[in-house]
N, C-alpha and C positions, 0 to 999 in steps of 0.2 A: 306539570303540563298546564294546569289552569293559569298560572302566572304568565307563562309564555304567551298563551292565547290573549290574556288581558293586555299585555304589553303590545301585542300585535294590533289589537283593536284600538288601543290608545294612540298608536302611531298612525294608523290609517284614518282614524276619526278623532282628531284632537278636540278637546273641550276648551274653549277660550271664553273667559269671563267678559262681560259687556264692557267693563271699565277699560279694557285694552283698546276699544274703538272710540272712547270718549275723546273729543277734541278739547284740549286744554284751553284753547282760546276760540270758542265758537263765534261765528260772525253775528249771531243773534243770541243775546243773553236773556232777554225779557220778551214776553209776548202778552198782549192783551187782546182777548177775543170777545166779540159781541155775540150774545146768544139771543136772537129775537124770539119773542113769544114766552119769555120766562121773566119772572120778577126776582129770581134768585141770582146770587153771585157765587162764583166758584174760584178758589185760589189753590194753586199748587206751587210750592216753593221748595227748592232743593239746594243743598250745599255739598261740596265734595267731602267724601269720607275716605281717608287715605288708608284705612286698615284693609289689607288684602289677605290676611290669614284667618280662615274660619275658626281655627283652633286657639286663637289669641284670647286671653282673658278679657281684653278690651271689648271684644264683640259681645260676649255675654253681658258684661256690665252695661254697655250701651243699650242693648235691647231691653234690659230690665228698667233702666232709667227712662227710656222713651215710652215704655208701657206705663210707668208711673206717671210721667208727665201727660200722657194721653188721657189717663183717668182724671187727672186734675183739670185738664182742659175740658173734658166732657162735662164735669161737674160745674165748672165756673163759666164756661162759654155757652155750651148748649143749655145749661140750666137757666141762663139769662134769656134764652129764646133768640139768640143772635144768629145761630147756625144750626142746621140739623145734624150734620156730620163733621167731626173734627178728629184728626189723628196725626200721630208722628210715627215714623218708621225709619229703619236703616236697611241698606242693602250692601253687603260686601261684594256681591256679583256686579252690581251697577256702580259701586263706589260712591253712593249718595246717602245723605240723611234728608228726609223730606217731611214737610208738614202739609196737610191738606184740609181745606175747608170746603164743604159741599152744601149746596142749597142754603146759602146764607142770606138772611134778610137785612142784616146789618154788618156787612163785611168789615168796615172800618172799625167799628166797636169791637168786633170779634178779634181782629188782628191786634188791636191795641192791648186787649186783655191777654192775648197770647204772649206778646212781648213782655208784659208785666209778670206773667207766670214764669217765663224764662229768667227774667231779672231777679225774681224772688228766690229762685233755686240756684243761682250762680254766684260765685264768689271768687276773689283772687287767691291763688295759691301763694306760698312763700316767695316764689320767684317773680310774682306780679302777673302771671298769666291767668286768664280767666278760665275757669273750669266749672263743670256742673257736677 
């Protein structure tokens, strides 16, 4: 009986992940906003994450890797005093991997260091593709 009720509820109220609604070719891909009254800069950047299965091994591996990289970024970027908050995360629901810098006094230096951290931990695989 409970399974029948669950199927009935699922059919009446389907759960749809956010990535279903994502526009593969959005008309605006970048936005820069001015925030008067603050001396800090903020940056949020995202790239598509095509893994749609929560139970895939790649999801756990990606989350651990992003946590490790976030810790390195915290030490190397926040430790320099260039930004107050820095993090990386992934979302299967949204279909994105994102990096975020908040309250940054030196955003260009912080972003350059972020790129260097990513470059230090990436290398080509035997087929020549870049992987972390």
